[in-house]
C-alpha positions as CSV (number, residue, x, y, z in Angstrom):
1,M,96.7,116.8,69.7
2,E,96.1,113.6,71.0
3,A,92.9,112.3,69.7
4,I,90.5,110.2,71.8
5,S,87.4,108.3,71.1
6,I,84.8,108.3,73.6
7,F,84.8,104.4,73.6
8,E,88.3,104.6,75.2
9,I,86.6,106.4,78.0
10,L,83.4,104.3,78.4
11,K,85.0,100.6,78.2
12,I,83.4,97.3,78.9
13,G,85.3,95.5,81.5
14,I,85.6,93.4,84.4
15,G,85.8,94.9,88.2
16,P,87.0,95.9,90.5
17,S,89.3,98.5,89.1
18,S,90.0,100.2,86.1
19,S,93.8,101.0,86.6
20,H,94.5,97.9,89.3
21,T,92.5,95.0,87.3
22,L,91.3,96.0,83.9
23,G,94.7,98.0,83.2
24,P,96.9,95.1,84.3
25,W,94.8,92.5,82.4
26,K,95.1,94.8,79.2
27,C,99.0,94.8,80.1
28,S,99.2,91.1,80.0
29,L,97.5,90.8,76.7
30,R,100.0,93.3,75.1
31,F,102.7,91.5,76.5
32,L,101.4,88.3,74.7
33,N,101.0,90.2,71.6
34,E,104.9,91.5,72.3
35,L,106.0,87.9,72.5
36,Q,104.0,86.7,69.5
37,E,105.5,89.5,67.4
38,K,109.0,88.8,68.4
39,G,108.5,85.0,67.5
40,V,109.5,83.7,71.1
41,I,106.4,82.9,72.5
42,K,106.7,78.9,71.9
43,N,110.0,79.3,73.9
44,V,108.5,80.8,76.9
45,S,108.4,78.1,79.9
46,R,107.5,80.7,82.8
47,V,106.6,84.3,83.2
48,R,107.1,86.3,86.2
49,V,105.1,89.6,87.1
50,T,106.7,92.3,89.4
51,L,104.3,95.1,90.4
52,Y,105.2,98.2,92.0
53,G,103.9,101.4,93.8
54,S,100.3,101.5,94.1
55,L,99.6,98.3,92.0
56,A,101.8,96.5,94.7
57,L,100.2,98.2,97.8
58,T,96.5,97.5,97.0
59,G,97.0,94.8,94.1
60,K,95.7,92.0,96.3
61,G,92.4,94.0,97.3
62,H,91.9,95.4,93.6
63,G,92.5,91.8,92.1
64,T,95.6,92.7,90.4
65,D,96.8,89.2,90.5
66,V,93.6,87.8,89.1
67,A,93.8,90.2,86.3
68,V,97.4,89.4,85.4
69,M,96.6,85.5,85.0
70,M,93.5,86.3,83.2
71,G,95.4,88.2,80.7
72,L,98.1,85.9,80.3
73,T,95.8,83.4,79.4
74,G,94.5,85.6,76.4
75,A,91.0,85.8,78.0
76,D,89.0,89.2,76.6
77,P,87.6,91.0,79.7
78,E,84.6,92.2,77.6
79,T,83.5,88.9,76.6
80,V,85.1,86.2,79.0
81,A,82.7,83.9,81.0
82,L,82.6,85.3,84.4
83,N,82.9,81.8,86.1
84,L,86.6,81.6,84.7
85,V,87.4,84.8,86.5
86,K,87.3,82.7,89.6
87,E,88.4,79.4,88.2
88,T,91.3,80.2,86.5
89,P,93.2,81.7,89.4
90,K,92.3,78.9,91.4
91,D,93.6,76.4,89.0
92,A,96.6,78.3,88.7
93,R,97.2,78.3,92.6
94,D,96.1,74.6,92.8
95,H,98.2,73.3,89.6
96,K,101.1,76.0,89.8
97,G,100.6,76.3,86.0
98,L,98.5,78.3,83.4
99,Q,97.6,78.1,79.8
100,L,99.8,80.8,78.2
101,N,97.6,82.4,75.3
102,G,94.8,79.8,76.0
103,N,97.1,77.1,74.5
104,Q,100.6,76.7,75.8
105,K,101.0,75.1,79.3
106,I,103.7,77.0,81.4
107,I,104.9,77.0,85.1
108,F,103.2,79.8,87.1
109,D,102.9,79.9,90.9
110,P,101.1,83.2,91.7
111,E,102.9,82.8,95.1
112,E,106.4,83.2,93.5
113,D,105.4,84.6,89.9
114,I,103.5,87.7,91.0
115,L,105.9,89.8,93.1
116,F,104.5,92.9,94.9
117,R,107.3,95.4,95.4
118,K,105.2,97.7,97.8
119,N,108.4,100.1,98.9
120,E,109.5,100.7,95.3
121,R,107.9,102.8,92.5
122,L,109.0,103.0,88.7
123,E,109.5,106.6,88.0
124,Y,107.0,107.4,85.1
125,H,103.8,106.3,87.1
126,S,102.8,104.7,90.6
127,N,101.1,101.8,88.5
128,G,103.8,100.2,87.0
129,M,104.6,96.4,86.2
130,K,107.6,94.4,84.9
131,F,106.7,91.2,82.8
132,S,109.8,88.8,82.5
133,A,109.3,85.6,80.0
134,I,111.9,83.1,81.0
135,D,112.6,79.8,78.9
136,S,113.2,76.1,80.4
137,A,116.8,76.7,81.1
138,G,115.9,79.7,83.4
139,G,117.3,82.1,80.7
140,L,115.2,85.6,80.1
141,I,113.7,85.4,76.6
142,C,111.8,89.0,76.9
143,E,111.4,91.9,79.7
144,S,109.0,94.5,79.4
145,V,107.6,97.6,81.4
146,Y,104.0,98.7,81.3
147,Y,102.0,101.2,83.0
148,S,98.2,101.3,83.9
149,V,97.7,104.8,83.9
150,G,93.9,105.2,84.7
151,G,90.6,104.6,83.5
152,G,91.9,101.3,81.6
153,F,94.2,103.3,79.6
154,I,97.9,101.5,79.4
155,L,101.1,102.2,78.1
156,H,104.3,100.4,77.2
157,E,107.4,101.9,78.6
158,S,108.5,102.9,75.0
159,E,105.5,104.9,74.7
160,T,105.9,107.2,77.6
161,N,108.0,109.7,75.7
162,A,105.1,110.5,73.6
163,Q,103.1,111.2,77.1
164,N,105.9,113.5,77.9
165,G,105.4,115.7,75.0
166,E,107.7,114.4,72.3
167,E,106.5,113.7,69.3
168,E,103.9,110.8,68.4
169,E,103.6,109.2,65.1
170,D,100.3,108.1,63.3
171,V,98.0,110.2,65.6
172,P,94.6,110.3,63.9
173,S,92.9,113.8,63.5
174,V,89.5,114.6,64.4
175,P,87.6,117.5,62.4
176,Y,86.6,119.2,65.8
177,P,89.7,118.9,67.9
178,C,88.8,119.4,71.8
179,V,91.6,119.9,74.1
180,N,89.7,122.2,76.4
181,S,85.9,123.3,76.9
182,G,86.6,126.8,75.1
183,Q,87.4,124.5,71.8
184,L,84.7,122.3,72.4
185,L,82.0,125.4,72.8
186,G,83.6,127.1,69.8
187,H,83.0,124.2,67.6
188,C,79.2,123.5,69.1
189,A,78.3,126.7,67.5
190,G,77.9,124.7,64.0
191,F,75.7,122.1,66.0
192,D,72.6,121.8,67.8
193,D,74.3,120.3,70.8
194,I,77.4,118.7,72.1
195,S,76.9,114.9,71.0
196,S,76.0,115.9,67.4
197,M,79.6,117.4,67.1
198,V,81.2,114.4,69.1
199,F,79.6,111.8,66.6
200,Q,81.2,113.6,63.6
201,N,84.7,113.0,65.4
202,E,83.9,109.4,66.3
203,L,83.3,108.6,62.5
204,I,87.2,108.7,62.1
205,W,87.1,105.5,63.9
206,R,83.9,103.9,62.9
207,N,80.9,104.3,60.7
208,R,77.4,105.4,61.8
209,D,75.9,101.9,62.3
210,Q,79.3,100.7,64.2
211,I,79.0,103.8,66.4
212,N,75.3,103.4,67.3
213,K,75.6,99.6,67.8
214,R,78.6,100.2,70.0
215,L,76.7,102.9,72.1
216,D,73.6,100.4,72.4
217,R,76.1,97.8,73.6
218,I,77.4,99.9,76.4
219,W,74.3,101.1,77.8
220,Q,73.2,97.3,77.5
221,V,75.8,96.5,79.8
222,M,75.3,99.6,82.3
223,K,71.5,98.4,82.3
224,E,72.3,95.1,82.9
225,S,74.7,95.6,85.6
226,I,72.4,97.7,87.7
227,Y,69.5,95.3,87.0
228,Q,71.9,92.4,88.1
229,G,73.0,94.2,91.3
230,C,69.6,94.7,92.5
231,Q,68.7,91.1,92.1
232,T,71.7,89.7,94.0
233,E,72.0,89.7,97.8
234,G,74.6,88.4,100.1
235,K,78.1,89.8,101.1
236,L,80.7,91.1,98.9
237,P,84.2,89.2,98.8
238,G,87.5,90.2,100.1
239,G,87.0,90.2,103.8
240,L,85.3,93.4,104.9
241,D,82.0,91.7,105.4
242,V,80.2,94.4,103.4
243,S,76.4,93.6,102.7
244,R,75.1,94.2,99.5
245,R,72.3,96.9,99.8
246,S,71.1,97.4,96.4
247,F,68.7,94.3,96.6
248,A,66.9,95.0,99.7
249,L,66.4,98.8,98.6
250,N,65.1,97.6,95.2
251,K,62.8,95.4,96.8
252,K,61.5,98.1,99.2
253,L,61.0,100.5,96.3
254,I,59.9,98.4,93.4
255,R,56.3,97.6,94.9
256,S,56.2,94.2,92.8
257,E,57.7,91.0,91.8
258,H,56.1,90.8,88.4
259,Y,59.4,91.4,86.3
260,S,61.9,88.6,85.0
261,D,64.5,91.0,82.9
262,A,66.0,94.5,83.0
263,D,63.8,96.0,80.2
264,T,60.5,94.8,82.3
265,W,62.1,96.1,85.5
266,V,62.8,99.7,83.8
267,K,59.1,99.7,82.6
268,L,57.8,98.9,85.9
269,I,59.5,101.8,87.6
270,K,58.7,104.3,85.0
271,S,54.8,103.1,85.6
272,Q,55.0,103.9,89.2
273,K,54.6,107.3,91.3
274,Y,57.4,108.1,93.5
275,E,58.0,110.9,96.2
276,F,61.2,113.1,95.8
277,S,62.9,111.1,98.7
278,D,62.2,107.8,96.9
279,I,63.8,109.0,93.8
280,I,66.7,110.0,95.3
281,K,67.0,106.3,97.0
282,W,66.4,105.0,93.4
283,I,69.8,107.1,92.5
284,G,71.5,105.6,95.2
285,C,70.1,102.0,94.5
286,F,71.2,102.2,90.9
287,S,74.7,103.4,91.4
288,M,75.4,101.1,94.4
289,A,74.2,98.2,92.3
290,V,76.7,98.9,89.7
291,N,79.5,98.9,92.3
292,E,78.6,96.0,94.0
293,Q,78.6,94.2,90.7
294,N,82.2,95.8,90.3
295,A,83.2,94.8,93.7
296,S,82.2,91.1,92.8
297,F,84.5,91.0,89.7
298,G,81.2,91.7,87.5
299,R,81.0,93.1,84.0
300,I,80.7,96.8,83.9
301,V,81.2,99.7,81.7
302,T,84.6,101.7,83.2
303,A,83.1,105.3,82.9
304,P,85.7,106.5,83.0
305,T,87.0,104.0,85.8
306,N,85.5,100.9,87.5
307,G,85.5,102.6,90.7
308,S,83.2,105.2,89.6
309,A,81.2,102.9,87.2
310,G,77.9,103.4,88.9
311,V,77.6,107.1,88.6
312,I,77.0,107.5,84.8
313,P,74.4,104.3,84.6
314,A,72.6,105.7,87.5
315,V,72.1,109.2,86.4
316,L,71.3,108.0,82.9
317,L,68.6,105.5,84.2
318,Y,67.3,108.6,86.3
319,L,66.7,110.5,83.2
320,I,65.0,107.5,81.5
321,C,62.6,106.7,84.8
322,F,62.0,110.1,86.3
323,G,63.9,113.1,84.2
324,K,62.1,113.1,80.7
325,Q,58.9,111.6,79.4
326,D,59.6,108.9,76.5
327,T,63.3,109.0,76.8
328,S,64.5,107.7,73.2
329,E,67.1,105.5,72.0
330,H,68.6,108.7,70.4
331,D,68.6,110.4,73.9
332,I,70.9,107.6,75.4
333,R,73.2,107.9,72.6
334,R,73.3,111.6,73.0
335,F,73.7,111.1,76.6
336,L,76.8,108.8,76.3
337,L,78.5,110.9,73.5
338,T,78.2,113.8,75.7
339,A,79.4,112.0,78.7
340,G,82.5,110.8,76.8
341,Q,83.8,114.0,75.5
342,I,83.4,115.8,78.9
343,G,85.6,112.7,80.2
344,I,88.0,113.4,77.5
345,L,88.7,116.9,78.5
346,F,89.7,115.5,81.8
347,K,92.1,112.7,80.6
348,L,93.7,115.5,78.2
349,G,93.9,118.2,80.9
350,S,94.4,116.5,84.1
351,T,94.1,112.7,85.0
352,L,91.5,109.7,85.4
353,S,94.2,107.9,87.7
354,A,93.4,107.6,91.3
355,A,97.0,106.8,92.0
356,M,97.9,110.0,90.5
357,G,95.0,112.2,91.5
358,G,92.9,110.6,94.3
359,C,89.3,110.0,93.8
360,Q,88.4,113.5,92.6
361,A,89.9,112.0,89.4
362,E,87.1,109.1,89.4
363,I,84.0,110.0,91.3
364,G,84.7,113.9,90.6
365,V,85.1,113.3,86.6
366,S,82.3,110.9,86.5
367,S,79.9,113.1,88.3
368,A,80.8,115.9,85.9
369,M,80.3,113.7,82.7
370,A,77.0,112.8,84.0
371,A,76.1,116.3,84.7
372,G,77.0,117.4,81.4
373,A,75.2,114.5,79.8
374,L,71.8,114.9,81.7
375,T,71.8,118.8,81.1
376,E,72.0,118.2,77.4
377,C,69.2,115.5,77.2
378,L,67.1,117.8,79.7
379,G,67.2,120.4,76.7
380,G,70.1,122.5,78.1
381,T,72.5,124.3,75.8
382,P,75.9,123.2,75.2
383,Q,77.2,126.1,77.6
384,Q,74.6,124.9,80.2
385,A,76.0,121.2,79.8
386,V,79.5,122.6,80.5
387,M,78.4,124.7,83.2
388,A,77.1,121.3,85.0
389,A,80.1,119.6,84.4
390,E,82.0,122.6,85.9
391,M,79.9,122.7,89.1
392,A,79.8,118.7,89.6
393,M,83.4,118.6,89.6
394,E,84.2,121.6,91.6
395,H,82.3,120.1,94.5
396,H,84.5,116.9,94.3
397,L,87.9,119.0,94.2
398,G,90.5,117.4,96.8
399,L,88.6,114.0,97.1
400,T,91.3,111.6,98.4
401,C,91.5,107.6,97.2
402,D,91.8,105.9,100.4
403,P,90.1,102.2,100.1
404,V,89.7,100.2,103.2
405,G,91.8,97.2,102.9
406,G,92.6,98.3,99.3
407,L,89.2,97.1,98.0
408,V,86.8,99.0,95.9
409,Q,84.2,98.9,98.6
410,I,84.3,101.4,101.4
411,P,83.8,104.4,100.8
412,C,84.0,103.6,97.0
413,I,80.4,102.0,96.6
414,E,78.6,104.6,98.9
415,R,80.5,107.5,96.9
416,N,79.1,106.6,93.7
417,S,75.5,107.5,94.9
418,M,76.8,110.8,96.4
419,G,78.4,111.4,92.8
420,A,75.5,110.6,90.8
421,V,73.1,112.8,93.0
422,K,75.6,115.8,92.9
423,A,75.3,115.3,89.0
424,V,71.4,115.7,89.1
425,T,71.8,118.7,91.0
426,A,74.2,120.3,89.0
427,A,72.2,119.6,85.9
428,N,69.0,121.1,87.5
429,I,71.1,124.3,88.8
430,A,72.6,124.6,85.2
431,M,69.0,124.2,83.6
432,D,68.0,127.3,85.6
433,S,71.0,129.4,85.1
434,D,72.5,131.7,82.9
435,P,76.3,130.5,82.0
436,E,77.2,134.1,81.1
437,D,77.2,134.7,84.8
438,A,79.4,131.9,85.5
439,K,82.6,132.9,87.2
440,V,84.3,129.7,87.1
441,S,84.7,127.6,83.8
442,L,85.3,124.0,83.4
443,D,88.9,124.6,82.2
444,N,89.5,126.4,85.5
445,V,88.3,123.4,87.3
446,I,90.3,120.8,85.3
447,K,93.4,122.8,85.8
448,S,92.7,123.1,89.7
449,M,92.1,119.3,89.7
450,W,95.5,118.6,88.1
451,E,97.3,121.3,90.4
452,T,95.4,119.6,93.7
453,A,96.6,116.0,92.5
454,K,100.1,117.2,92.2
455,D,99.7,118.4,95.7
456,M,98.0,115.5,97.2
457,N,100.0,113.5,99.6
458,S,100.6,110.1,98.2
459,N,99.0,108.4,101.2
460,Y,95.7,109.5,99.7
461,K,96.5,108.3,96.1
462,E,95.0,104.7,96.0
463,T,97.8,103.2,98.3
464,S,95.7,102.5,101.4
465,L,98.2,104.2,103.7
466,G,96.0,107.1,104.8
467,G,92.8,108.2,105.9
468,L,89.9,105.5,106.1
469,A,92.4,102.7,104.9
470,V,94.2,103.3,108.3
471,N,91.6,104.1,110.7
472,V,89.3,101.2,109.8
473,S,90.7,97.6,111.0
474,V,90.0,95.0,108.7
475,Q,91.3,91.5,107.3
476,V,91.5,91.2,103.8
477,S,91.2,87.6,102.3
478,E,92.3,86.3,99.1
479,C,90.4,87.3,95.9
């Protein structure tokens, strides 16, 4: 069985898209490594990148060209200074060149060296891209195909055989393998909750201290993305002229200006009394804040994708501010561990790629992850947590991905708030239900999601060729 760490589901990166920004960025980094391993990187005078399928159709709006250029410079999406995400592509356009791997000047004209093949699709996946390294005489040094398969996961063309069922070497094994929810619940019989079992699996990759530090870092980035989104006003880039809304909503709800950092801000929210309607508004504010940051090439946590990055942080902050008295550091870690494990079930049983499955693969999965995690932290049993995840996903089945202008803005930003509210609702229903009475299992829903994905018209799979994308007239500017 394929072993996946929850830190492959929850990744720190740059917006606006996990499959169209973070994935291509990582593909560029992998190509750099390939050139180094073959000992030919010093001979490279020019690099050409060809984008196919969904990457070509909505790549401009998703910043795929920006991601490719950043990756070729060797920049790490987790740590790169955010100002460079704007400055590096501008410099490449102005001077027709890049610093390959940060230290080797090459010819690179984005208009000529990033090709968008909108009418061509590579066989394995809609998000395919080809890298070609060229020497000073115009000869081809190295050429490789990579795929961005959703949620920031990538594959080299040589790795697609393993994904198609052929034997894969050196796959680590976990003590409690969970390929479906039935296995997960079977293993949980020996634990108090899902997160305790997941933690034991994570120990094959990291020690206890490393796991906890990584979880804390993920929550810090999530919290900071909510906070920064709530403190930033103006218009989002890209040409849709979309106004940021979390700034005004936060200002209306917070009732104070006496805070200067994220932690003080959170304490202030917790200290105030809110009606139910205002709590719902806060959930929307939290989630939209993250995705407004995501749309602006900000740093967020892919959870499990960039387009759905606001759901899990919003539900976790809901838990901290409104759901449970004195939420501890341990509770936050439990939430992330459980959410990550549910995401793994969807990765193994279906897809996290909107280009393969529509937005049910993004918002639907993130809502399920958040619902299960919230249920556990509210005191629910593993069975109730799985039930909550099932309900949240069940009511996202068939959700299409038709981003207006190819940008992760309409309907994506509002859709995160809807997914977050559904997650909270599903958790509350599950907490008052007997899982023995459930007629639909999480495995049923995951199977149904994958079957729906295969049946869905390609116009509704992140191509911007159907739905809102063709019924709303826009002019998209250069990222």
